[in-house]
N, C-alpha and C positions, 0 to 999 in steps of 0.2 A: 750506570752503573747496568747492567743487565741485570732478569729476575734468573734466578736462579735455575734452572732444567733442572725438569723432571721428568719420568718413561711412564713411554705416553707417545701421543700423535705431537709432528711440531710443522708447527705453522709457518714458521721457512727456513731455511738455508744460516742467516747473516748471525747469529751466535757460539756456528762452528768456533771451537778452542783450536784445534791442531787436528794432522794427519796423523794416524799409525798406523804398527804394519801389523799386524794380529796374525798366531797361526792357526789356524781352527779346522773344521774337512767342509768345499766344498762340496757341492752335488752337482755335477757331472749329467745324470742322465738318470728316470728315472717316470713311472707309466703304475697307474692304479689298473684295475680289473675286477671286475663281477665270473665268477666265477660257477654254474652251472656242474659240477664231476656229480654225474648221477651214476650208480650202481657200486658203488663203492664197494671190496668186499670187508664182513663185516669180523673179527676173528673175538671172535667171546672170550669168558676165561672160561673154564672146567667148571669151573659150577656156574655159573648161564648157559652150557652146551648143557649141561642135564635139562636145565627147562626147556628151549629151541628145542629139541628132539618130538616130545611133549606137546609142544604147541602148536592149539589149529589159527590164532592169527596175535601179530607185534601190533600195538603203536608204539610211533615215535618219540620219544623223546627228548635229550634236548646231548651236544654235543656241547668240549669245551678242548681245548685248541692248547694240546705238552707240550711242543715243541717244533722248531725249524730251526731243519739244518741247510742249511747253507753251502756252495760251492763252485766258483770262478771261477774262471781258466779263458786268456784269451780266443781267438775267435781267429784259427791261419785262414790266411790271405788276405784277413780285412783288418787293418790295424785301426788301434782303439777300440774297437770293438770285442763286447766280451761275455759269453753264457754266464747264467746264471740258472746257478740246478737248484732248486726248494725243494727239500721236502715234508711238509706236513705230516706231525700225529696228532692223534684225534682218539680223546676218550668219550665215546658215543653209551648213551644207558636204553632203555625202550623198556617196556611190559607186554611183556606173555605170558598169551592166553593157554592155557591148560585144560577144558570142557569149564564147567559153570566154576569152579571154585577161582581162588579170588588170585591175581593176575600176579606176573614175582617179574619181580626184577630182574633188567639182566644187561651185563656189561661189558662191551670189550672196543677193541683198537680200528683202527682204520686208518688206513695209510693212505697221501696225493701228491705224485711228482710231481714233477710244478716246471717248465724250464723258457727262459722268457733271454736275447740278444739288447744288449743298454749299450754309448758309450759309453766308457770312464780313462777315454782321453790314455796320454801315456806315459812312463816317466822310466829312464835309466837309472836315478842313481839308488845310493847305498844307504842303507840310511839306520843309523847308528841308534845310542840314546841312553842317555846312563845312570837309566829311574830302575829299579832293580825291580825283577820278582819278586810275585805274592811267597813265595815256595823253596825258591833255587838259596841257595848256599852263597847269596852276594852275588850273581850272576843276569852281567845286565841283561837285557827284555833285544836281543837279537834280532834288526829284520832279516827275513830270509830272501823278501820278497817284496818288489815294487809293487802290485797287482792292487787293484782302488778293492774297497770295501763294501759289501751291498749287506740295507740294512732292508729286515723285510718288518710293515709294520702290516699288522693283524690282524682281526678283530676276531671272537669266539662266534663260528657256521652257524645259520640256522639249519636245522635239519631239514627241506621240503616232503624227503618221504621217506617211509620204511617197506619191503614187503620180504615174505619168507615164503624163499623154494623151497626144492629138492634138490640133490644132487645133481641128478637127473638133468637137471633144468636149466640152470650153473653154467656161466657164458666160458669157452674158450679161451679165453685171453685172461684168464685168471691168473697170482698173479700168486705165488705161494711168498709163508712171510721170511723174509733171515734181515739179520743185521737191525735189528730191536736194539738199539741200545739201552742198554743197566738199569739205567735210570729210566725207561722209558715202564719199561716192563717192572719196576716195584710202584710206576703209581694204581697198583691194581692187586685187589688181595685175593688171587691164583694166577695161576698158570697161565695162557697163553695158547689158545686152541688153533694149530692151524694146519692139520691133516682132514682127509679124509669123509667128512661125518653125515649124517644123515640127511639135514637139513641146516640152509644159511640160510644166512638174513645181508640181504642189500638196501643200504643204506643209497638216500640223494641227498648231495651239503648246498649250500646256499653262502658264497664264502667271498669278500668282501677285503683285498688286500692293495697294498701299496711298497712297492721297490724299487727302488734308485740304492743306486758308486756313488760312493762320496771318493774322496785323494786329503789327503791336508800338504790345506796348501797357504802361502801366507798373503795373506791379503792386505790394500791401505783401508783402512774405512776412521770418514770423520767423527769428532769424539767430541760432546761438548761437557762430558767436567765427569769428575769423580762422582759413583754411585752409592750415594749414602745415607743410605735409610733415615726412613723419617719417622717410621711408624715407635715406641717403644714399646721394648717387653712390658707385654704383662704378669704379673706376680701372680705365682701362680697358691698363697698362702696362702688363699683365700680370705684377705684384706676388702674384697670388694663385696659394694654388698648389693644380694642377687637382687636384689625387685628393680633395679640399679638396671640393672643387665639386666631386667624382663625384660624394661622399659622396650629395650632396644629390638626386640625380639616383634618385625612385624607382624599382623593381627592373621592368623591363617581364613585366606577371604572364602580359599575352592574344600576347605573345608567342612566348608558349612552350605554354601550352593557350590557346586560343583558344572563347571562349564555347560549351556546347552546347546553348542557348534563344535563340531572338529576341528581338532590345529589348525591352522593351515598349516596350505604347502604340500599335503595329499591330495594326490592327485584318482584317490579310489572313491569316491565320492565325493560331488560341492556343496558349496554349505550351502545349508536350509537359513533363512532367517524368520526371526523370528517369530510368533504371531503380535508380539508385542509393539513388534517399531516397525 
């Protein structure tokens, strides 16, 4: 009798039990990007704008990705390809130095638009489902189009640079803030300023992202067996011996002896050998 299969790497395919048809999302095309987004307009809150007007310098803080709006449209005269328009909404913080006083933290919104073209194949079938919508009166979830689904994976960006400029030095390509979703405005403690102020802040961000196009597909997959969990659920009633649990915790060597060499894989600094080696 063959050994029971467990989740993980498979050495040979002789123990495949059967081939089954599953319904899943197939990735048709994807791309990764490392964007250096220069001179993004910083739209501060009203309370932050008062500090920016009196600031003599600015210190970069951090950036947080709040929301990503995605739109997919077919490319004309190029069947199977689609444009993916992505709009990123960031909340950016900084420290404004007002004379010799303590720096004042300012926060605001930055918006970045990006477009990519990916292959998403074609589909003309109209898809209906008996699955009901969460907020509807037992209405079916109707599929209005057969466009592929765009998925954007992204991490919070890195603030590379931030500068304080006068309005007369601003770029002629500045775009006024418009069509900001209410949920984005609700992330700030006051209204955002988008008019012509005396001073403005421009931000440069470093953004890593992966964009892909998916479609619902039926695929034939090899099956080994049903996946039955082997691990038993731990009781939460406090019956386990705390000392026994502590014995399984590894000794934190790095907390007592910091590593003497940088983490392997860095390209900026060569790895130095210890004098004891």
